[in-house]
N, C-alpha and C positions, 0 to 999 in steps of 0.2 A: 140780777144774775145770781143763781145759787152756786154753792161750792162745786158741785159736779160740773156745771157749765163753765165755771171759771177755770177749773183745772184742765179741762179739755183744750182750752185756748192758751194755756199759760206755759211759760218757761219756769220750771220750779227749781230754784236754787242751782242753776247751771245745768239742770237735767231737762232735756227736751222731751215734751210729751208729743210723740210723733204718731200721726194718724195714717194708717194704711201704708206704712213704710216697710219696704222689703228689699234686701240686698241680693239674696240668693234664694233658690228654691226652698232651702231648708230654714231660712231665717223667719223670725216671727214678725208679723205686722203688729204695730203698737198703737194704742194699748188694746188688749184683748177685751172682748165684749161677751156677755152671756149669750149662749146659743145652744143649739142641739149638738150633742156629741156625735162624732162620726160613727160610733159604735151603737147608737140608738139608746133608748131608755134603759134604766136599771130594772132588773127583774127582782122578784121576791128573794129574800135572804136564803142562802143555801144552808146546808147542815152546819157549816162553820160560822154562820151569822154574817156572811158577806153578800151584799147585793152587787151583782155583776151584770154586764150586758148579756144578751142572748149568746149562747154558744161558748161562753167562758166558764171555767171551773176553777175551784180553789182546793188546796190541801194544806194542812198544817205540817210543817217540816221540823219544827222545834218548839219546845216550851221551856221557859226558865225553870231551873231546878230539876229538870227531867232529862233522861238520856235521849240523845238524838238518834232516832231509829234504834238499830241494834248495835251502835258503835261503842256504847259504854261511856261516851263522853257526855258530861252534864252541861247543858246549855246555860249560858250566863244570864244574870238578871238584867233588867232594864235595857233590852236590845235597842240600839239606835242606828246611826248611819251605817251604810253598807255599800258594797259594790261587787261586781262579778269579774272574774278573770278566766280567760281561756286556759284549759288544761288538757292538751291533746285533743281528743274528740269530746271531752267533757268540759267541766268548768268548776270553779270554786266561788262560793259566796262568802264574803267576809262581813262580820257584823261587830260593831262597837258595843261596849257595855258602859252605860252611863251611871255606874255605881260610884258612890263617894268613898272617901277615906282609903284610897289605895285598893279598892275592890273592883276597879274597872278593868279595862283592857280590850282585847279583841279575840274573837273566836272565828273559826272557819268551818265550812261544810263543803265536802268534795263530792261532786256528782259525776256519774258516767254519762256516756252519750245519750242514754235513754232517760236520764233524769233520776236514776236510782242513786241513793245516798251510799257512798263507799266508806267515808270516814268523816270524823269531826275532831277538832283539836284546837288548842289554844296557841295564839301567835304573839300575844302581848299580855303581860300580867303586872299587877302592882301599881297601876296608874290610876288616875282619878277623873271621873266624869268624862269618859271618852264619848263625845257627842257625835259630831259628824267627821268629815275628812274628805278624802278624794283619792282616786287611783292615779298613778303616774304612767307615762308612756313606756317606762322600763319595767312595768309590772310589779310595782310595790304599792302598798296601801298606806296613805298618810292618815294617821289617827290623831285627832285633835282633842286636847283636854280643855273642857269648858269650865275654867275657874280663873281667878284673877292672875295667878302665877302659872298658868298652864303652858305646856309645851306641845309641839307637834312631834309625833313619833313616826319614823319610817319603819314599816313592818313587811315581812315576807309572807304572802298568802299561802305559800307551801309549807311554812313553818320550819324551813331549813336554816335560814340565816337569822341571827339574833336581831331583835329590834334595836334601832338606834335613835336616840333623842337628838333632834335637829335644833340645837340652840340658836343657830344663826337665823332661823325663821321667826324668831321673836318669842317673847314670853308675855302672854296676855290671855284674855278669855276667848280662846280659839273656838271657832265653830266649824267652818268648812274650808276646803282647799280645792282649787280647780286649776289644772295645769294647762298652760297655753304654749304648745310646742312651736308655734309660729314666731312668737317673740321670746321664747325660752324663759318664761316667768311663771310663777305660781301665785294666783290670786287667793286671798284669805279674808274671811269675814270674822267679825267680832260681835259676840252676843251680849251687848250691853245697850242700854237706851241711848248712850252717847258714844257708841262704837264707831270705828272707822273701817274703811275698805283698804286692804293692803295688797302689795305684791312683793314677792320675794324673787330677787334676781340672782340666781346662783352664779358663782364665779365660773363654774364649768357646768353646762347643762347635763343633767344626769347624776350629778354629785351635789348633794344638799348640805355638805359639811361646811361650806363657806359661801358668802354672798352678801348682798345688800337687802335690808328690809326697807321698803318704801311705803308711803301712805299717800292716798289720793287727796290732793289739795284743790280747793275751789277758790279762785280769786276773781270775784265779780263775774262769775260765769265761765271763766277760762280754767280748764282742768290741767293739772300737772302732777307728776310724781316726784316726791321729795324724800330724801333719805331720812330714816328715823335715827337720830344720833345714838340712842342706847337701846338696842333691841331687847335687852334683858328687862327693861321696864322697871328698874329699881334705882332710885326711889320714885322716879316720875313715871307713871304709866305711859306706854307707847302712844296711846291716843291723845295724850296731853303734851307731847314734846314738840310738835310742829305747828306753828301758827297757821290758821286757815284750813286745817285738815277738815275735810267734809265729814259731817256727822250723819250716821245712819242709825235708825231706831230699832236696834235689836237684830243684828245680822244673823242669818240662818244659812240655808243651803246655798251651794254654788255649783255651776256646771258650765263648762266651756265648749263651744262649737263654732267653727267657721268665723272666727274673728270677734265673737261675742262671748262675754262672760255673763251668764244669767245668775242673779243671786236674789235672795228673798230677805225681807225685813218684816219681822212680826209686829213691831210696834205700830206701823202704819199699814200693815197688810198689803205690801207691795211686792211685785216681782220686778227687778231692775234688769236692764240690759246694758252692760258696758261695752261700747263699740271701741274695741282696741285699735282698729285701723284708723279711725278718725278721731279717737280720743274724745268721745261724746258719751253721755250718760242718758239713757232713755227709760221711761217707765213703761214696762211691758204689760203690767197689770196693776190695777188699783181698784179695790172694792168700791171706791167712791166714783169711779169712772164708768160704771155699768149698772143697769137695773137688775134687781134681784140677784146680787152677786153670789155665785155658788161656792167660791173659794174664800174661806176665812181661816185665820190661824195658820198662815203660810209657814212652811218649815222646809224639810228636805226637798231637793229638786233633782231630776235627772232628765235625760232625753232619749228618744228613740231615733233610729237611723232615718226614718221618714221625715223627721223634723219636728215631731210633737214633743212638747215638754210635759212632764208629769210632776205635780207638786203635791206633797203630802201635807195633811193638816195636823197641827197640834191644837186641838180644840175644834172649833167649828162644829160640824156634824159628822166628824170622823170619815172624811172622804179623801181619796186621791183624785185630784182633778187634772184634766188634760187641757193644755193650751195648744191649739193647732197653728200651723203657719198661715191658716186662713183667718186668723184673728178671732177665734172662738174659744171660750172657756166653758167647760162643762164637767160634771162629775163623771169619772170613769168607774169608780167603785165606792161603796159605802159600807162601813163596818157597824153592825147593829149591836146594841147592848153593851157598849164599852165606852161610855161617855166620860169616864174618869181616866182614860188613857190618851195616847197620842199615836199618830201613825208616822213611821220613819223608815229609813233604810231602803227606800225604793230604788230598785236596780233591775236591769235586764241581763239575761244570760247572753253570751256572744251571738247566738242565732237570732235573738230578739223575739223569741216566741214564748218566753217564760219571764214573768215578773216576780220579783221577791220584795217583800216589805215586812215590817214588824209592827205590832201593836205593843207599845212599850210596857204597859201595865195590864193589858188584857181585860178580862171581865172582873178581876178582883180589885183593880185600881192600885195594886201594889207592884213594886219592882220585881217581886218574885213571881208575878203572874204574866210575864211577857210571853207573847206568842209570835212566832215567825212563820209567814205564809208564802206559798207559791201560787201564782195565778197563771193558768195556761189557756190559750185560745187563739183566735185568728187576728192577732195584732197586725195592723196593716203595714204593708211594705211600700205601697204607692198611695197617692192621693189625687 
């Protein structure tokens, strides 16, 4: 029995490898297998170097060190995680900056109902390596610092309210955050090879100033959430404070929907699905569980209303791949000529007909060469 056959039949460290499992119309069957994209094959690269399905188009909306359209605002370097927020009949796209030594932060671009850029501006400055994060149900953006003593910052996409450092959410190498309004908790990933999967339980939902940081613990296959004694992580890192804490190899993106928190780990190239209703952990995708795996270098993740997940690659062959509720994984787009970069910040506008993402280092391979794109086309609303 080879490793792939073994994993298909195994219970892996308390996480069930579930075949063909589905709870709702929108949930993913596990684990996803290589197949044909619902959008068909990728076409030749367009003028922006992006291979897309038929009837889809791309445009560049921002480049690092250059003005965003005619706003006069200079786009940040190393664009990373992002999200969209409804703004009247338009929307706002926020984007982290993964620059080091206090050069990071978050910028925002404001669009009107027709997708025209109205303004661009800074909503967080002076932070370090703002990698991923997540939107909240009360329309703020949680921007996470990816370093050993990093914090989560709560920011205002409109740039009106001052950003607030949320110390109670823990101090560690933050990657992403995903809000679960059903249990009123926020899941967090940690980007280290021996990282953990956390949840923050606010004292009052909607107020992140106080609460409990908990870590997922695996005891002979039984999962539980245990309080982290010292969320400040000093002198003992948060991941080392609770015996039996389940270890994940390089936590990356996170996205919550319908009772599941989907999150990625780059060290083993997996997409996980934490079933919060039944307190179970499933492997939604593993490149060792399918032939000719299209998705490698898993990173940021988001979802579309129809139930599709979209996972951006850091490495691989610079693709954003789709994982459908029908248990299929396939490339949705591919960026040519940027092998020294990574894709990140994948997000949809409120209508679901425009996708945003960034190539962090663009064609130059430098943080000053970042490019942020928009993709427009017939994204499906039914399946």
